[in-house]
C-alpha positions as CSV (number, residue, x, y, z in Angstrom):
1,M,-87.6,6.2,67.6
2,Q,-88.1,7.6,63.8
3,L,-88.7,11.1,65.0
4,S,-85.6,10.9,67.6
5,T,-83.4,9.6,64.7
6,L,-84.5,12.5,62.3
7,C,-83.6,15.0,65.1
8,R,-80.2,13.6,65.6
9,N,-79.5,13.7,61.8
10,R,-77.5,17.0,60.7
11,L,-78.9,17.1,57.4
12,V,-82.6,17.2,58.9
13,C,-81.2,19.8,61.6
14,L,-79.7,22.0,58.7
15,L,-82.9,22.0,56.8
16,A,-85.1,22.8,59.9
17,V,-82.8,25.8,60.6
18,A,-83.0,26.8,56.9
19,L,-86.4,26.6,57.0
20,A,-87.0,28.5,60.2
21,L,-84.7,30.9,58.9
22,T,-86.6,31.5,55.9
23,A,-89.7,32.0,58.0
24,V,-88.0,34.8,59.8
25,L,-86.7,36.5,56.7
26,T,-90.2,36.3,55.2
27,L,-91.5,38.2,58.2
28,L,-88.9,40.8,58.2
29,W,-89.5,41.2,54.5
30,R,-93.3,41.6,54.8
31,Y,-93.5,43.6,58.0
32,T,-90.3,45.8,58.0
33,P,-89.0,48.5,55.7
34,L,-87.1,45.8,54.0
35,A,-90.2,45.4,51.9
36,D,-89.4,48.5,50.1
37,A,-86.0,47.9,49.7
38,V,-85.3,44.4,48.8
39,T,-88.3,43.6,46.3
40,P,-88.0,40.6,44.3
41,E,-87.4,42.6,40.9
42,R,-84.2,44.1,42.3
43,V,-83.2,40.7,43.8
44,V,-83.9,39.0,40.3
45,A,-81.9,41.9,38.5
46,W,-79.1,41.5,40.8
47,V,-79.0,37.7,40.4
48,D,-79.4,38.0,36.4
49,G,-76.4,41.0,36.8
50,M,-74.2,38.4,38.5
51,S,-75.2,35.4,36.3
52,E,-73.9,37.6,33.1
53,K,-70.4,37.8,34.7
54,W,-68.0,35.5,33.2
55,W,-66.1,34.9,36.5
56,T,-69.1,33.9,38.3
57,P,-69.2,30.3,37.6
58,L,-65.5,30.2,38.6
59,V,-66.6,31.8,41.9
60,I,-69.2,29.4,42.5
61,L,-66.8,26.5,41.6
62,A,-64.1,27.7,44.0
63,A,-66.5,28.7,46.7
64,Y,-66.9,25.1,47.9
65,T,-63.3,24.4,49.1
66,P,-63.2,27.3,51.6
67,A,-66.7,26.4,52.6
68,M,-65.5,22.9,53.4
69,V,-62.9,24.3,55.8
70,V,-64.8,27.0,57.7
71,M,-68.1,24.5,58.0
72,F,-70.3,27.2,55.8
73,P,-73.4,25.4,54.7
74,R,-72.7,24.1,51.3
75,P,-76.7,23.8,50.3
76,L,-76.6,27.7,50.4
77,I,-74.0,28.2,47.8
78,T,-76.0,25.6,45.7
79,L,-79.2,27.4,46.1
80,A,-77.4,30.7,44.8
81,A,-76.1,28.5,41.8
82,V,-79.5,27.3,41.0
83,V,-81.1,30.8,41.4
84,A,-78.5,32.4,39.1
85,Y,-78.1,29.5,36.5
86,G,-81.1,27.3,36.4
87,P,-81.6,23.8,38.0
88,Y,-79.2,22.2,35.3
89,L,-76.4,24.3,35.0
90,G,-76.9,25.6,38.5
91,G,-76.7,21.9,39.8
92,L,-73.8,20.9,37.6
93,L,-71.7,23.8,38.9
94,A,-72.8,22.9,42.4
95,M,-71.6,19.1,41.7
96,M,-68.4,20.2,40.2
97,G,-67.7,22.5,43.3
98,I,-68.3,19.9,45.8
99,E,-65.9,17.3,43.8
100,I,-63.2,20.0,43.5
101,A,-63.5,20.6,47.2
102,S,-63.4,16.9,48.2
103,T,-60.4,16.5,45.9
104,A,-58.5,19.4,47.6
105,G,-59.4,17.8,51.0
106,Y,-58.1,14.5,49.7
107,F,-54.7,15.6,48.7
108,A,-54.5,17.8,51.7
109,G,-54.9,14.7,54.0
110,R,-52.2,12.8,51.8
111,L,-49.8,15.7,52.8
112,M,-50.7,15.7,56.5
113,K,-49.1,14.1,59.3
114,E,-51.2,11.6,61.0
115,E,-50.6,13.5,64.2
116,T,-52.0,16.3,62.7
117,L,-54.9,14.7,61.2
118,H,-55.6,13.4,64.7
119,R,-55.5,16.7,66.4
120,W,-57.5,18.5,63.5
121,A,-60.2,15.7,62.8
122,G,-60.5,15.1,66.7
123,P,-62.4,11.8,67.8
124,K,-64.1,11.3,64.6
125,F,-60.8,10.4,63.1
126,E,-60.5,6.6,64.3
127,H,-64.4,6.0,63.7
128,V,-64.3,7.6,60.1
129,A,-60.8,5.8,59.1
130,A,-62.0,2.4,60.6
131,F,-65.0,2.6,58.3
132,L,-63.3,3.7,55.2
133,K,-60.4,1.6,55.3
134,R,-62.8,-1.5,55.9
135,R,-65.3,-0.5,53.3
136,G,-63.9,1.9,50.8
137,L,-65.9,2.8,47.8
138,F,-69.3,1.8,49.6
139,A,-68.0,3.8,52.9
140,T,-67.3,6.9,51.3
141,F,-70.9,6.8,49.6
142,M,-72.6,6.3,52.9
143,V,-70.8,8.9,55.1
144,R,-71.5,11.2,52.3
145,V,-75.4,10.5,52.5
146,L,-75.2,10.5,56.2
147,P,-72.4,12.7,57.4
148,V,-71.3,11.2,60.2
149,A,-68.3,13.3,60.2
150,P,-67.4,16.8,58.5
151,F,-67.3,16.8,55.0
152,A,-63.4,17.9,55.2
153,V,-62.6,15.3,57.5
154,V,-63.9,12.4,55.2
155,S,-61.8,13.9,52.5
156,A,-58.6,14.1,54.3
157,V,-58.8,11.1,56.0
158,A,-59.3,9.3,52.6
159,G,-56.3,10.8,51.6
160,A,-54.4,10.0,54.6
161,L,-55.4,6.2,54.2
162,R,-54.3,6.5,50.6
163,L,-57.9,5.4,49.4
164,R,-58.4,5.2,45.5
165,L,-59.1,8.6,44.4
166,W,-61.7,7.6,42.1
167,H,-63.3,5.8,45.2
168,L,-63.6,9.4,46.6
169,V,-64.8,10.9,43.6
170,A,-67.7,8.3,42.8
171,G,-68.8,7.8,46.4
172,T,-68.9,11.6,46.6
173,F,-71.0,11.8,43.5
174,F,-73.7,9.4,44.4
175,G,-73.7,9.9,48.1
176,M,-74.2,13.9,47.6
177,F,-76.7,13.5,44.7
178,P,-79.9,12.9,46.6
179,G,-79.3,16.0,49.0
180,M,-78.2,18.1,45.9
181,F,-81.4,16.9,43.9
182,G,-83.3,18.2,46.9
183,T,-81.7,21.4,47.2
184,T,-81.8,22.0,43.1
185,L,-85.7,21.4,43.6
186,L,-85.7,24.0,46.1
187,G,-83.4,26.4,44.5
188,D,-85.5,26.1,41.4
189,Q,-88.6,27.0,43.3
190,L,-86.7,30.2,44.9
191,A,-85.9,31.2,41.7
192,E,-89.6,30.8,40.5
193,A,-90.7,32.7,43.6
194,L,-88.6,35.6,42.8
195,S,-89.7,35.9,39.1
196,T,-93.4,35.3,39.4
197,G,-93.9,35.1,42.9
198,E,-95.3,32.0,42.6
199,V,-94.4,28.7,44.3
200,N,-95.1,25.0,43.5
201,W,-95.6,23.6,47.2
202,W,-95.8,20.3,45.9
203,V,-92.5,20.3,44.5
204,V,-91.1,21.9,47.7
205,A,-92.8,19.3,49.6
206,A,-91.0,16.5,47.4
207,A,-88.0,18.3,47.9
208,L,-88.2,18.0,51.8
209,T,-89.6,14.4,51.7
210,I,-86.4,13.4,49.3
211,L,-84.1,15.0,51.9
212,A,-85.7,13.6,55.3
213,G,-86.2,9.9,53.4
214,V,-82.7,9.8,52.3
215,A,-81.6,10.9,55.9
216,L,-83.6,8.3,57.6
217,F,-82.8,5.7,55.4
218,A,-79.0,6.4,55.4
219,R,-78.9,6.2,59.2
220,R,-80.8,3.0,59.5
221,W,-78.5,1.6,57.0
222,L,-75.5,2.4,58.8
223,L,-76.9,1.5,62.4
224,R,-77.5,-1.7,60.9
225,L,-73.8,-2.2,59.4
226,E,-72.5,-1.2,62.7
227,R,-74.4,-3.7,64.7
228,N,-73.5,-6.6,62.1
229,A,-69.7,-5.3,62.6
230,S,-69.9,-5.8,66.4
C-alpha cells in the first residue's frame, strides 16, 4: 500500500524521473565524446561566469512564473540557482521566485471569469476550490506539500475565491519548504561534484528521504481529511 501510494505521488514520480535522467546523462557523459566537450571544469567556469552577471538573479526570480504556466519542472530552476549561488542565497532566490509566481497566479485568478477558470483548470477546479474555501491557510499548505493540482491552478483558484493573499503566501512558503530543502541539498551536492568530483552520498540519501517522507506523510494526511469530511 505504501509503495503504491508513493508511485502515485507526483513529487516522487518527478524525483524518479530526475534520477533516471541523471543516470542517463552520466552514462552519456562517461562513454561518449561528451566527456571531452562537457568537462566539470568547463561547467564550473560557465556557472561562475553566469553567477557574476548582475541580471542573473533577476532571471532566476522571473523564471518561476512562466515555468508555472508551461509546467516546466521548478526543481531544475532551483538546482541551477543553488549551483550558481550556493545553498543559502540560491535557496532564498528560489523561494522568492516561487512566491512571486504564486502571487502572479493569485492576481491572474482574481481577473479571470469563473467560466474561463473552469475551462483552464479543468476537473481539478471544483475539488481544489472546495478544499481551499473550507480550509483556507491550512488547505494552501496541504496542496503545496502534496500537489493535488498544478501549481498555477491552486494560485489562480485562490485568487478567484478571494482568499486572503497572506494565506497563500504563508501556505506556499511552509508547504514548499520541505521540498525546497531537499532540492537545495541535492543542488549543493551537485555543485560539490562539479567543483571537486566528490559527492556526500549520505547527504543525497537524506535529501531523497526528506522528499519521499514528506510526500508520503502529506498523502496520508490528505486522505484522512477527505475520509473525515465524507
